[in-house]
C-alpha positions as CSV (number, residue, x, y, z in Angstrom):
1,X,121.9,127.0,111.4
2,X,119.5,127.1,114.3
3,X,117.4,129.8,112.6
4,X,117.3,127.7,109.5
5,X,116.0,124.8,111.5
6,X,113.3,126.9,113.1
7,X,112.0,128.1,109.7
8,X,111.9,124.5,108.4
9,X,110.1,123.3,111.5
10,X,107.4,126.0,111.0
11,X,107.1,125.1,107.3
12,X,106.7,121.4,108.4
13,X,103.7,122.4,110.4
14,X,105.3,122.4,113.9
15,X,103.6,124.6,116.5
16,X,105.6,127.8,117.1
17,X,106.5,126.7,120.6
18,X,108.1,123.5,119.3
19,X,109.9,125.3,116.5
20,X,111.3,127.7,119.1
21,X,112.5,124.7,121.2
22,X,114.1,123.2,118.1
23,X,115.9,126.5,117.4
24,X,117.3,126.4,121.0
25,X,118.2,122.8,120.8
26,X,119.8,122.7,117.4
27,X,123.0,124.5,118.2
28,X,123.8,121.7,120.6
29,X,123.8,119.0,117.9
30,X,127.6,118.7,117.9
31,X,128.2,118.9,121.7
32,X,129.8,115.5,121.5
33,X,132.7,116.9,119.5
34,X,134.1,118.0,122.9
35,X,135.2,114.3,123.2
36,X,137.0,114.3,119.8
37,X,140.7,115.0,119.6
38,X,141.6,118.4,118.1
39,X,143.9,116.7,115.6
40,X,140.8,115.2,114.0
41,X,138.4,118.1,114.5
42,X,140.8,120.6,112.9
43,X,142.4,118.4,110.3
44,X,142.8,120.5,107.1
45,X,142.1,117.5,104.9
46,X,139.7,114.6,104.4
47,X,139.7,112.3,107.4
48,X,141.2,108.8,107.2
49,X,138.8,105.9,107.7
50,X,140.1,105.4,111.2
51,X,139.7,109.1,112.0
52,X,136.2,109.1,110.6
53,X,135.3,106.2,113.0
54,X,136.5,108.4,115.9
55,X,134.6,111.4,114.6
56,X,131.4,109.4,114.4
57,X,131.5,108.9,118.2
58,X,130.5,112.5,118.6
59,X,126.9,111.6,118.2
60,X,126.9,109.2,121.1
61,X,129.0,111.4,123.3
62,X,126.7,114.3,122.7
63,X,123.6,112.2,123.5
64,X,125.3,111.0,126.7
65,X,126.0,114.5,127.8
66,X,122.7,116.2,126.8
67,X,120.6,113.2,127.8
68,X,121.4,113.7,131.5
69,X,118.9,116.5,131.7
70,X,115.1,116.2,132.0
71,X,114.5,119.6,130.5
72,X,112.6,119.6,127.2
73,X,115.2,121.6,125.3
74,X,118.0,119.2,126.4
75,X,115.9,116.1,125.7
76,X,115.3,117.4,122.1
77,X,119.0,118.4,121.8
78,X,120.1,114.9,122.9
79,X,117.8,113.3,120.3
80,X,119.2,115.6,117.6
81,X,122.8,115.0,118.7
82,X,122.3,111.2,118.4
83,X,120.5,111.2,115.1
84,X,121.5,114.2,113.0
85,X,123.8,111.9,110.9
86,X,121.2,109.3,110.1
87,X,120.3,109.1,106.4
88,X,116.9,108.8,104.9
89,X,118.0,105.6,103.2
90,X,119.5,104.0,106.3
91,X,123.2,104.5,105.4
92,X,123.9,107.0,108.2
93,X,125.1,106.6,111.7
94,X,125.1,105.8,114.6
95,X,122.0,103.6,114.6
96,X,121.4,103.1,110.8
97,X,117.8,104.5,111.1
98,X,115.9,105.2,108.0
99,X,112.9,107.2,106.8
100,X,110.3,108.1,109.4
101,X,112.2,106.2,112.1
102,X,114.6,109.2,112.2
103,X,113.2,111.8,114.6
104,X,111.7,114.8,112.8
105,X,114.0,117.1,114.7
106,X,117.1,115.3,113.5
107,X,115.8,115.3,109.9
108,X,115.3,119.0,110.0
109,X,118.6,119.8,111.6
110,X,120.4,117.5,109.1
111,X,119.3,119.7,106.2
112,X,119.9,123.0,108.0
113,X,123.3,121.8,109.2
114,X,124.5,120.7,105.8
115,X,123.4,123.9,104.2
116,X,125.3,125.9,106.8
117,X,128.4,123.6,106.6
118,X,128.5,123.7,102.8
119,X,128.2,127.5,102.6
120,X,130.8,128.2,105.3
121,X,134.5,128.0,105.3
122,X,135.9,125.1,107.2
123,X,139.6,124.1,108.0
124,X,139.3,121.4,105.3
125,X,137.4,123.3,102.6
126,X,136.5,126.6,101.0
127,X,132.8,127.6,101.2
128,X,130.5,126.4,98.4
129,X,128.3,128.8,96.6
130,X,124.6,128.9,97.6
131,X,123.7,127.5,94.2
132,X,126.1,124.6,94.5
133,X,124.9,123.9,98.0
134,X,121.3,123.9,97.1
135,X,122.0,121.6,94.1
136,X,123.8,119.2,96.4
137,X,121.0,119.1,99.0
138,X,118.5,118.6,96.2
139,X,120.6,115.8,94.7
140,X,120.6,114.1,98.1
141,X,116.9,114.2,98.7
142,X,115.6,110.7,99.1
143,X,119.0,109.2,99.9
144,X,120.7,111.3,102.6
145,X,117.7,113.7,103.4
146,X,114.0,113.4,103.9
147,X,112.6,114.5,100.5
148,X,109.7,116.4,102.2
149,X,112.2,118.4,104.3
150,X,114.2,119.2,101.2
151,X,111.1,120.4,99.4
152,X,110.4,122.7,102.4
153,X,114.0,123.8,102.3
154,X,113.6,124.8,98.6
155,X,110.3,126.6,99.3
156,X,111.9,128.4,102.2
157,X,115.1,129.4,100.4
158,X,114.3,133.2,100.2
159,X,113.8,133.3,103.9
160,X,116.8,131.2,104.6
161,X,119.0,133.4,102.4
162,X,117.7,136.4,104.3
163,X,118.8,134.8,107.6
164,X,122.2,134.0,106.1
165,X,122.6,137.6,105.0
166,X,121.7,138.9,108.4
167,X,124.2,136.6,110.0
168,X,126.9,137.7,107.6
169,X,126.1,141.3,108.2
170,X,126.3,140.8,112.0
171,X,129.6,138.9,111.8
172,X,131.9,139.4,108.8
173,X,133.8,136.3,109.7
174,X,130.8,134.2,108.8
175,X,131.2,135.1,105.1
176,X,133.7,132.3,104.8
177,X,136.6,134.6,103.9
């Protein structure tokens, strides 16, 4: 997921040094899940509304943990942790930000994270095909995701799929089987 985010940042015109920082910060986006009970994190089903409210807290928990550092990677990671579930149309959480008010780093990681999550096996779902995942991300452009980032994602798909293949080749468990 981090490598996907790095590619998207470069395609968005970020300097290489900032894209590299994003690639280091992105894996910390779910740090706050350390404060979520395992019964919710590992639930092999859709979460109940009450459980989803608990799960949503991971954004603030992650921000609180990562925001204690003055280091630039951790500052970016804290920003991403807090805002990676904001939606382009304002329907996300925790702050209900919309559009350009959502930090670029979080908008990029949101797309990279969802692509990774959809194509990977999870306790509550089988992996989606790449085609179905790309269709879903495309469908959500302008509502969930920044349409510009989705366009960059689509342009970058060959490179992203190459990264995905390298990851799968390096770790057979990542194939979702």
